[in-house]
N, C-alpha and C positions, 0 to 999 in steps of 0.2 A: 296522629299525623301519618300521611303516606310517606314512607321512606322511598327515596329515589334509588331503586335497585338497578337502574339503567346506567351504571357508571362504567365508563370506558377508560382504561388506563393500561400501563404496562403489565398490570396484574393479569391481563388476558392471557399472557404467556403461561401462567400457572394453570389457567383453565384448560389450555390445549393439552398440557401434560396430564391433567386429571382425566380428560376425555380419553386419552390414549390408554390409560390404565383401567378404565371402567368398562365393564361388559355392556354389550348392546342389548341385553335382555330387557324386556319391558318391566317397568316398575309399578304399573297399575294393573287393573283388571284387564283380562285378555280382550283387545280391541276387536277381535273377530267374533266375540260372543254376541248373540242377537238378543234383542229385547222383545218380549212377547207383545204383540200389538194386533188389534183387529182392524187397523186402519188400511184402507185400500190405497194403492199408489195413485197419486194425482197426475197432473199434467206433466210433471217432470220426474223421470225415472232415472235414478242414479245407480240402480242396483247392478247394472251390467258393466259399469265403467269405473265406479269408485270402490274403495275398500268397504267391507261390510260395516265398519265403523270408521268414520272420518274423525281422527283424533287431532284436536287443536290445542296447542300449548300457548297459554297467555303469559304475560310478563309480571303479573301481580295478582293480588286477591281480587275477587269479583267486584266490579265497579261499573258505572254507567258508560265509561269509555269502551267497555267490552259489550255493550248492549246488543250490537249487531250479531254477536255470536249466540248469546242467550235467547235472542229473539227466535232462533231456529228450533228451540225446544218448545213443546206444547205443555200440556198438563201431565203427560205420561212420561215422567222422568225419574231417574234413580240418583240419589245423592250418595256419594262415597266420601264420608267425612274423614276417613283415614288417609285417603290419597288426594283429598281436596279437589274432587272432580264431580261433574254431573254429566249424565248421559241419558239419551232417549232417542226416539225416532226423530230423524232430521226432517224438519218441515220447511216447505217453500210456500210462504204466505198462507200457512195453515194446512197445507196439503202434504201428505206423507210422500217422501221421495224414494222409498224402498231401501234406504240405508239408515244407519244410526249415526249420531254425532256425540262425541265426548269432549267436553271442554275442561281442560286442566288448569288449575291455578299455578301461578309462578311465584316469584319472590320467596317468601319463607317456605313455601311448599316444595321448592326445588333447591333449597339451601342458598338462595340468592344468586344462583348461577345465571349466566346469560341464557336466553332462549336458544340461540344457535348451539351453545355448548350442550344444552339439554337434548336438542334434536340429534346431535351427533353421539350422544350417550345412549339414547333410547330410540331405536329405529321404528317403533310403532307409531311415532308421531307423524302425522301427515303434513300439517302446516303449523307454523309457529310465528309469533310476533317477532319481527326483526326491524331495527332501525337502520336507516341508510348508512350512517357513520359506522355503526356496529358491523354491518355487512362488509364495508371496506376493511375495517381493522382486522376482522377475523377471517378474511377471504383465503388466506394461504392454507389454513387447516380446516376451516368449517365453512366452505362456500355455500351461499344461499342465493336464491332468486326470488324476488318479491313479485307477487301476482295480483295483489289487491291492496289499496291504501285506504283504510277506513277513516283515517284522520288526514285532513288537508294540511293542518298545521300542528306542530308539536305543542301540546298544552303546557309544557314547562315554561316557567316565567321567573322573573325576579321581582319581589314585592318590597315595598317600603311604606313608611308612615307618612301620609300626606300632610299631617299636621306639622311634623318635624321638617319635612322637605316640601313646602308648598309650591316651589318653583320647579321641582323635578317632575318631568313628564315621561322621560325615557331612561333606559339603562345608561345611555351615553351621558345623560345629565347627572346621573349618580357618579360617574367618573370625574365630574368636576367638583365633587363634594368630598368631605372627609369620611363619608360613610364606609364602614366595613361591610363587605358583601359576603355573607356566610353561605357556603355551598358544600356539597359532597365532594371531597377531595378526589381528583382523578377524572372529573367530568370533562369530556372532550370539548363541550361548548365553552367552558371557561377558558381552556387553552386558546380557543379561537378568539374570545373576547379580549383577552390580554394581548394576544399576538396582533390583533387589529387595532389596539390602542383604545378600545372602547372603555375598558377598565384598566387600572394599573395593578401590577402584581402585588404591590405593598398594601393594597386595600382589600385584597381577597383573603378569605379565611376558609380553609377546607375542612373545618371541624363540624359542620352541620350534621346532626344525627337524626333528623326527621321529627324532632319534638319541638314544641314552642318555647321551651324554657328560656333559652338564650335571647331569643327575639323579644320576649316579654320583659326580661330582666334589663335589656338595653334601653327600654323605655322609648323606643322609636328611633334611636340613634343608628341602629344597624339595619341593613337590608338583608334579604334572605331569599334563597331559591324556593320554589314550590310549584304547584300545578294550578293553573288559572281555573281549572274545572273543579277545584275543591277548596284550597286554602282560603281564598277570599271569603267564602261562606263560613268555613269552620272558624276562622279567627274572629269574625264578627259575631257569630251566633253560638259557638260551642266552646270557645276558649274564654272562660269567664274573666280571667286575669287581663285579657285584652279587650274584647267586647266592642270593637269599633272597626270601621272600614280600613282596608289597606289599598294602596294604589299599586299598579304593576304594569309591566310590559312583557309580552311574549318574547322569548329568546329567538323564536322564528323571525320576528320582525327586526332583528339586528343583522340578519343575513345568514344565520346558521339554519338553513331551510331544509333540514332533513325530513324524510317521511318517517314519522314515529309509529311504531307498532304496526308496520305493514305485514300482511300475511304472506309468508314465504315458504318455499319448499327447499329441501336439499338440492343443490344444483344438479347433481348427478341423477336425480330422479325426475327432473322436469319433463323429459320426453315421455317416460312411462306414465306419468300422471296426467299428461295433456288431455287425453279423452275425458277424464274425470273433471279436470279444471275447466274445460270448455263449458260444462254445464253447471258446475258447482260455483264458480266465481260469480256469475250473474245471480245465482240464488243468494249469495252473501251480499251482493250489492242491494238486491231488493229487500233483504232482511234489515239492512241498515235504514233504508227508506221507510220501511214499515215501523221500525223502532222509533224513529224521530217523529213519525206521524202520530203515534200513540204509544208512549213508553210505559204507561202505568203498570201493566201486568208484568212486564219484564223487569222493571225496577223492583217490584215486590219479590220476584224470584231472586234477584241479585242480593237483596237484603236478607232473605231467608238463607241463601247460601253462606253469606258472611257469618250469620249466627250459627249455622250448622258446622262450619269449618272450624270456628273458634280458634283462630290463630293469634288473637290479640288485636287484630285489625278491627276498628270500629267504623261503621258506615251507616249513617242515619238516612231516613227517607228525605230529610231536608237536603242533605248533601247530594243524594242521588238525583233529585229533581233539579237542584241548582246546576249540577253538572250537565244535564241535558240542555237546559236553557242557556248556559254560558257557552257551551260548545258551539251552538248555533250563533249566538250573539257575537262571539269573538272570531268566527270563521274557522274555528278548529275543525269543525265538520262543515263542508260545503262542496259544491261542484267545482270549485277552483275557477279556472279561466275558460271553462266551457260548460256544457249542460250535462256532463257525465260525472257520476260519483265514483271515486275509487281508482281513477286512472293516474298514471305517473306522467309528469311533465318532463320531457327529455332534457330541455335546457336547464331546468332546475337541478336534476340529478347530476348533470355534467358539471354544473357550477360547484356543487357540494363535493363532488368527486375530486375536482381539481384542488380544492382546499384540503380535503381530508387526507389524501395520499401523502403529501409532504408532512402534514402534521403528525400522522401516525408513524411515518418513517422516522421522524425526528424523535418520537417517543420510544422507539425501539420495537414497535410491532409492525413490521414491514408487510404491506399487502401483497397478495399473490402476484408473482411476476407475470406481466402481460395483461393484468386486469384492466378492463375498460369500464366506463360508466354503464354501457349497455349490458354488461354482464350482470348487473345488480338487480334488474327488473325486466318485466315484460308486460305489455298491454294486450297481448294476443288473446287473452281470455275475457277481457272487459267487454261488456255490452254497453255500447255508447249511447243507447236509448234510455238507460236507467240512470236517473238522477233525482235529487231533491227538487221538489216543485216550489 
């Protein structure tokens, strides 16, 4: 099972202390090192404006949700199993851009740290996955600015057994039952659901550990958090003790509409990186379009990386393919309310900001003084002509 490493709680204060005590020296191979290639630079040349190696920190082991990043690698790549990373020439629709890209795994590879904490520990990272609520919570000590949103909706969901609860269609319906809802303790979205009265505090259980044992043992009586892009397939096809469908609703559809795993930079470096981002962000947009048009080769690379990294994370071809299909079917990846992939909706960010600031203040992690919703993101580098067809 995928463990939800994206937990937001008062424990973030400990991360701040850890960052302050940790050296900013790079922990992986020198990102300035070049990869030998005979490729000629194509239509997009990033060599004059971007770092020699664009380092991207993800939030978990390789998976299809990260396909837009691995799509930028061709066949000439180097796998670093020790540091759980892969690097190679950065390609734009198959053409070399003059720089390299290194994609680093998160989760167990970075001690389950948040990505912003890792970015402020290791200054060789160019961009990292950051959630909107996370950006608010950590803004006082680790400010980030998101520049590209590969996921239109957060794939996190709550799932239940449709046989046990045939009348339950939404998470709010679960609130009208006696179901225990198991989740990772400290999750900000659960604080939101309880605060909004969607679920009651006495039916929530923060003991979920990412494994299926308790859900299966409950025989369908309990509900559980998960990822809509993975668990429904896994529980039906790969958890033999369950082996049947689950029903679910996305947490995003309850009103907690964060941008999950948005590509962000350290806010203080936004201006200096702008010449790079002006050309790089459209490359990332197009890479995502290309991935969802034909994901087979990149899925194979993702599965290979999981095997090479050998972290205990299991990821089958079936899950990889289901993830691609479900992300499109559930609107997890889409153009949103326009024809553009990866842009941020100002009203949506403002709405989550207005909820998140008092929530985190109440939890003891006060956001930066004077922070505004507009500080969290920018659409300046988005090419509004690039979108899913």
